[in-house]
Phi, psi and omega in degrees: 000131178293151181243160177246103187054042179082002181247137180293144182303321181294331177287323176295316180298317179300315179300314182295321179297310180297320178298312182295323177297317180293317177302317179298317179301312183295316182291319178297318180301320183273314184289336179287346181093356181298316184297330182263006179267180177277357176055043183298323180298316179294317182293332181277337188241342182278159175301160185301326182297336177265312185295336180283347180283149173292159184307317181297323179291322175298319178297319176301316182296319180295311182297319183284316181295321177293330174296314177301317183297314182287325176295321177293319177300317178299316182292315184291319178292326176300317177295319180296331181272354185264174175294352182263021186298335180291344178267006184302318180302317179293318180293325177297324178297314179291333177294316177299316178296322178300312181298312183296316183295315184285328174294321178297315178296316180298319178297317181297319178296314181296320182288349174107029179050244187286349176287340176265179180300134179297338179296324178296318179296316179298315180298318180296315181295316179299314180297321178293322177295317177297317179298315179298318177296320178296319178297315180297320179294319179291326177299322181287326186261323184232065189303303187294309179297327179291322177297316178297317179300315182295319179299310184292318179296316179296318178297320178300314179301314185286312189278321182300310183287329177295315180293323176299317179300316178296319181296323180294321178295315180295320179297321179300321178292314181296318181296330178290337180268336181240095187300337183288342180285141175294143182280145179266323181053056185294343178280345183286153181301321185286332180261314187278320185299315178301323179289315178296321176300312181297320178298311182296318186287330191246339184299313181289325176298315179297318179297321179295314181295319178295320178294320178297314178295321178296320177295324177296316179295319181297320179300316181294318181291324178296316178297322179294318179296319179295319180294321179295321178296322179295321181295322180295329178290000000 
């Protein structure tokens, strides 16, 4: 199979699909006017932990949680397309735990750390500890598929929100030239701050997770290369 800069075409297509879905979610959320409204429908129907948040905080939660969801979709489908597909049920389990743990931490941060109920903080910390323990256990038992999962999930976190940030800036320029387009107003607090918050909060986390998974893969490949070299001798 031909590659694109060393990457298989199906992997490039998967990345682009997940990226475009995430871009669509963010743009629809903002261009539809929901992000700049008082969100009365959400406040009237969502659980208290969500409805009690101010509109900007709800927007942060939506933008960030959808990023986790699409990054996880990218990671899980990547595993399903790899030679490790038989390990998908186990990786899907750690994926669900990943989503719940990081959304819980993100909610606690958005709600104001100690200004919110301490129970939320305790729950977030406990879930993160369980997630960390689960990752370490999977690294020991399912080294290669876990490494692949971490690389793809980390890349999704870092690149999806970074590209969205670039897209919002470009759209703002295009909308200024084409008056019929709805304005994004990415500089405004209700539109720009949730995206900048998500970028700041997750880009470095994603880079770390991708780097950790990459180092795991590199270790395995290095050992394979050394073993192959010994056989040739």
